[in-house]
Legacy VTK file of the C-alpha trace (Angstrom):
# vtk DataFile Version 3.0
C-alpha trace
ASCII
DATASET POLYDATA
POINTS 233 float
-0.082 0.024 0.116
3.175 2.256 0.268
2.644 3.152 -3.468
-1.049 3.773 -3.484
-2.538 7.206 -2.882
-4.214 7.921 0.417
-7.961 8.003 0.182
-8.574 8.374 4.162
-7.354 7.849 7.596
-9.749 7.287 10.313
-8.951 6.840 14.229
-11.052 5.096 16.663
-11.419 4.692 20.303
-13.239 1.609 21.464
-15.065 1.587 18.216
-16.048 5.189 18.154
-14.347 7.471 15.492
-12.945 10.494 16.674
-10.683 11.810 13.737
-10.822 11.577 10.100
-8.371 12.677 7.396
-9.699 12.985 3.779
-7.292 14.987 1.465
-9.986 15.651 -0.975
-12.430 17.142 1.413
-12.270 20.796 2.353
-11.221 20.987 5.212
-9.503 17.537 5.115
-9.716 16.942 8.673
-12.906 16.180 10.705
-13.093 15.566 14.234
-15.940 13.779 16.475
-16.847 14.155 20.091
-15.723 11.067 22.119
-15.266 10.550 25.874
-11.966 11.022 26.944
-10.556 12.436 23.852
-8.984 15.917 23.395
-6.951 16.276 20.167
-4.410 18.819 19.681
-5.083 19.677 16.223
-1.815 21.613 15.548
-0.008 18.267 16.062
-2.101 16.150 14.451
-1.969 15.038 10.665
-2.597 12.001 8.497
0.395 10.299 10.167
-0.340 10.791 13.666
-2.716 12.138 16.323
-1.749 13.808 19.389
-4.073 13.821 22.360
-3.882 16.477 25.399
-5.368 16.588 28.818
-5.386 12.646 28.913
-7.224 11.369 31.902
-8.988 7.879 32.843
-11.557 8.314 30.452
-8.961 8.206 27.801
-8.184 4.354 28.231
-9.587 2.161 25.700
-8.645 0.423 22.389
-7.341 2.727 19.662
-7.553 1.829 16.159
-6.012 3.443 13.067
-7.553 2.639 9.623
-6.074 3.525 6.287
-7.743 3.172 3.014
-6.448 3.422 -0.122
-7.586 5.349 -3.502
-8.644 3.439 -6.506
-7.598 0.990 -8.099
-6.875 -1.179 -4.934
-9.150 0.400 -2.394
-7.079 -1.495 0.015
-7.703 -0.882 3.755
-5.267 -1.958 6.564
-5.700 -1.122 10.324
-3.561 -1.411 13.457
-5.085 -1.565 17.048
-3.532 -0.682 20.487
-4.774 -0.759 24.087
-4.106 2.603 25.721
-4.334 2.594 29.526
-4.104 5.993 31.265
-2.421 5.714 34.805
-3.012 8.048 37.734
-0.290 7.763 40.112
-0.525 8.314 43.856
0.050 11.815 45.085
1.868 10.723 48.113
3.932 7.507 49.192
2.378 4.640 50.840
1.859 4.823 54.712
2.452 2.294 57.452
-0.169 2.290 60.274
-0.885 0.595 63.369
2.900 0.072 64.541
4.391 0.679 67.828
7.692 2.380 68.666
8.832 -0.648 70.669
8.154 -4.563 70.461
9.388 -7.323 72.820
9.992 -10.907 71.841
6.600 -12.758 72.099
4.642 -9.418 71.144
2.158 -9.547 67.989
2.946 -7.147 65.211
-0.317 -5.904 63.425
0.271 -3.100 60.832
-1.279 -1.974 57.648
0.342 -0.419 54.485
-2.022 1.842 52.407
-1.449 3.207 48.904
-4.090 6.017 48.222
-5.885 7.006 45.271
-4.404 5.773 42.042
-5.446 4.016 39.032
-4.768 1.280 38.639
-4.522 0.198 42.240
-0.829 0.035 43.230
0.764 -3.364 44.209
1.888 -3.686 47.802
4.615 -5.642 49.342
6.178 -6.109 53.022
9.899 -6.735 53.953
11.185 -7.381 57.357
14.793 -6.258 57.918
15.138 -6.513 54.154
13.615 -9.919 53.748
10.299 -11.160 52.481
7.840 -12.296 55.259
5.983 -15.785 54.973
2.737 -15.219 52.955
0.598 -16.517 55.738
1.684 -13.525 57.485
0.154 -11.245 54.866
-3.491 -10.006 55.064
-5.001 -9.094 51.731
-7.812 -6.470 51.636
-9.972 -5.660 48.673
-9.120 -2.211 47.132
-11.584 0.483 47.831
-12.865 2.224 44.571
-14.085 5.626 44.633
-16.803 7.357 42.290
-13.881 9.008 40.187
-12.481 5.407 39.437
-9.434 5.947 41.693
-8.351 2.895 44.084
-6.843 2.763 47.418
-4.930 -0.687 48.208
-4.318 -1.912 51.711
-1.762 -5.047 52.779
-1.689 -6.037 56.360
1.266 -7.874 58.057
0.697 -9.648 61.140
3.336 -12.010 63.081
4.507 -12.747 66.283
8.040 -11.091 67.313
11.003 -13.647 67.801
14.556 -12.573 68.764
15.850 -13.008 65.043
13.716 -10.123 63.981
15.891 -7.668 65.913
19.273 -6.558 64.337
21.401 -4.571 66.484
18.468 -4.057 68.756
16.117 -2.922 65.909
13.411 -4.316 63.540
12.983 -2.623 60.191
9.664 -2.825 58.531
9.233 -1.466 54.945
6.372 -1.372 52.862
6.667 -0.851 48.847
3.886 0.336 46.526
4.379 -0.012 42.742
2.628 0.532 39.406
5.172 -1.100 36.988
7.023 0.290 35.343
6.678 3.915 36.264
6.218 4.283 39.926
8.002 2.574 43.126
7.646 4.132 46.545
8.289 2.984 49.992
7.565 3.783 53.529
9.841 2.182 56.423
9.645 2.253 60.088
12.584 1.163 62.565
11.167 -0.236 65.926
13.044 -0.883 68.946
13.398 -4.199 70.783
12.519 -4.250 74.421
14.002 -7.932 75.299
11.951 -10.557 76.603
11.611 -8.949 80.005
12.088 -11.957 82.084
13.906 -10.130 84.858
13.597 -6.648 86.351
16.647 -4.446 86.369
17.569 -1.976 89.031
19.764 0.712 87.811
21.738 2.822 90.590
24.508 5.300 89.404
26.904 6.152 92.094
27.849 9.984 91.623
31.386 9.803 93.503
30.242 9.873 97.193
28.385 13.252 97.176
26.547 13.961 100.361
22.943 14.481 100.354
21.074 17.008 102.376
20.594 14.636 105.238
24.403 14.111 105.297
24.271 10.441 103.930
26.701 9.442 101.100
25.700 7.747 97.916
27.503 4.625 99.037
25.427 4.550 102.138
22.255 4.783 100.194
23.121 2.077 97.847
23.801 -0.160 100.849
20.446 0.654 102.326
18.718 -0.141 98.906
20.468 -3.605 98.489
19.496 -4.332 102.052
16.012 -3.608 101.101
16.093 -5.749 98.054
17.532 -8.693 100.283
14.947 -8.596 102.712
12.234 -8.377 100.126
13.604 -11.393 98.349
14.048 -13.585 101.449
10.318 -13.205 102.406
LINES 1 234
233 0 1 2 3 4 5 6 7 8 9 10 11 12 13 14 15 16 17 18 19 20 21 22 23 24 25 26 27 28 29 30 31 32 33 34 35 36 37 38 39 40 41 42 43 44 45 46 47 48 49 50 51 52 53 54 55 56 57 58 59 60 61 62 63 64 65 66 67 68 69 70 71 72 73 74 75 76 77 78 79 80 81 82 83 84 85 86 87 88 89 90 91 92 93 94 95 96 97 98 99 100 101 102 103 104 105 106 107 108 109 110 111 112 113 114 115 116 117 118 119 120 121 122 123 124 125 126 127 128 129 130 131 132 133 134 135 136 137 138 139 140 141 142 143 144 145 146 147 148 149 150 151 152 153 154 155 156 157 158 159 160 161 162 163 164 165 166 167 168 169 170 171 172 173 174 175 176 177 178 179 180 181 182 183 184 185 186 187 188 189 190 191 192 193 194 195 196 197 198 199 200 201 202 203 204 205 206 207 208 209 210 211 212 213 214 215 216 217 218 219 220 221 222 223 224 225 226 227 228 229 230 231 232
């Protein structure tokens, strides 16, 4: 068809024609109203159509159809799906966490990615490693009237000693809309140990006298005596 003269070029979105080029017409270009279609006429011609103000309504199956003049009257076409993406305005958020956990505690947190199209894919890591799938809680995405979606992924597990590295546990949630969007939120929480024994911390300040005339050494001796008497009962 490369040697044939063009009779017409037509563009369709999901079966509805929105742009036509017919070189023998005056004017040669005609446009038709279709939802989600705003044509940039200055940048459109018989070889390409440029859209502006693309939004979620612009999603659809696009078809370009080219017909040749006589004698062949050949018609060829190509189709391609266009998906309009609305990225989140902010990164994902971790909620429900505590600033400190002890061995045996239950971690129950959610990661939320707000208002996007399509819904963001969420994933969790604990200290850089992937948790067991049984600890993940999947929730259905919340769809607004505008078509934007909010996705939530929960994480629940019992804290063990190996979850702490240098006294900290790092929880990270990543939201992605491949291949254009990757954002993460991370929380570092402190470990409180297993709390099997109470610890009494007494600091000696070099024998300074108190207002009653007793030294800190005598106070320490008195406290230790009280502890001994309480334990011996």
